[in-house]
C-alpha positions in Angstrom: 158.4 -40.6 44.6 161.0 -39.6 42.1 162.3 -41.7 39.1 164.9 -43.5 41.2 164.8 -47.3 41.5 164.3 -47.1 45.3 163.0 -44.2 47.4 165.7 -41.9 48.9 165.6 -41.1 52.6 167.8 -38.3 54.0 169.1 -39.3 57.4 170.3 -36.2 59.2 171.8 -37.1 62.5 173.9 -35.4 65.2 174.6 -38.9 66.6 176.4 -40.9 63.8 175.6 -44.2 65.4 171.9 -43.4 65.2 172.4 -42.6 61.5 174.0 -46.0 61.0 171.2 -47.7 62.8 168.5 -46.0 60.8 170.3 -46.7 57.6 170.5 -50.4 58.6 166.8 -50.5 59.5 165.8 -49.1 56.1 168.0 -51.5 54.2 166.0 -53.1 51.4 163.2 -50.5 51.8 165.0 -47.4 50.7 168.4 -45.9 49.7 169.7 -43.7 52.5 171.9 -40.7 52.4 173.5 -39.9 55.7 174.1 -36.2 56.4 175.8 -35.1 59.6 173.8 -32.6 61.5 174.5 -28.8 61.4 175.4 -28.8 57.7 175.4 -25.3 56.2 172.6 -24.7 53.7 170.7 -27.9 54.7 167.6 -26.6 53.0 169.5 -26.2 49.7 171.0 -29.7 50.1 167.6 -31.2 50.6 166.2 -29.4 47.6 169.1 -30.8 45.5 168.7 -34.4 46.8 164.9 -34.4 46.6 164.5 -37.1 49.2 161.2 -39.1 49.5 161.4 -39.0 53.3 163.6 -37.3 56.0 164.7 -38.7 59.4 166.3 -36.3 61.9 167.5 -36.5 65.5 168.0 -32.8 66.2 165.2 -30.2 66.7 167.1 -27.5 64.7 167.5 -29.9 61.7 163.9 -30.9 62.2 162.8 -27.3 61.7 164.8 -27.0 58.5 163.4 -30.4 57.3 159.9 -29.2 58.2 160.3 -26.1 56.1 161.5 -28.2 53.1 158.7 -30.7 53.6 156.0 -28.0 53.4 156.9 -27.5 49.8 158.1 -31.0 48.8 155.3 -32.8 50.7 157.5 -35.5 52.1 157.3 -37.2 55.5 159.7 -36.0 58.3 160.4 -38.1 61.3 162.1 -36.6 64.4 163.8 -39.0 66.7 164.5 -38.1 70.4 167.0 -40.6 71.9 166.8 -38.8 75.2 163.1 -39.3 75.5 163.0 -42.6 73.4 160.2 -41.2 71.2 159.6 -40.3 67.6 157.5 -37.6 66.2 156.0 -37.3 62.7 155.4 -34.0 60.9 151.7 -34.0 60.0 150.3 -30.9 58.3 153.0 -28.7 59.8 152.6 -30.0 63.4 154.7 -32.5 65.2 152.6 -35.4 66.4 153.4 -38.6 68.4 152.2 -41.5 66.3 150.8 -44.7 67.9 154.1 -46.4 67.3 156.0 -43.7 69.2 159.0 -45.6 70.5 162.3 -44.9 68.9 163.0 -48.5 67.9 164.5 -49.4 64.5 161.2 -51.2 63.7 159.1 -48.2 64.6 161.2 -45.9 62.5 161.1 -48.3 59.5 157.3 -48.6 59.7 156.9 -44.8 59.9 159.2 -44.3 56.9 157.5 -47.0 54.9 154.0 -45.6 55.7 155.1 -42.1 54.9 156.6 -43.0 51.5 154.2 -45.7 50.3 151.1 -44.3 51.9 151.8 -40.9 50.3 152.5 -42.5 46.9 149.2 -44.4 47.0 147.4 -41.0 47.3 148.8 -39.7 44.1 
């Protein structure tokens, strides 16, 4: 985790209401930066922000986030509203965690586990 007071989570969403819900779910756990989907140069923006975790709701943005995460070693969570599932990037592969529903609580738990579990390994 960087030298910020709270971890930073980049919330990249094509559905703004989902971005608001994720931001609300992470309140008190992390600072969130909402980024509308399909931003030009998203990889550069992520490199500049240096988030501690990334949450996306779009497969294209998930691919960009996965590329960034390979180098930054941060957790990436992909939400599918249509399928009501979440996937977690694990060693370059998208996996369905045990807590695979797309509820706010599931997303919060995955972000917390990704941030604090990773920090404990350092």
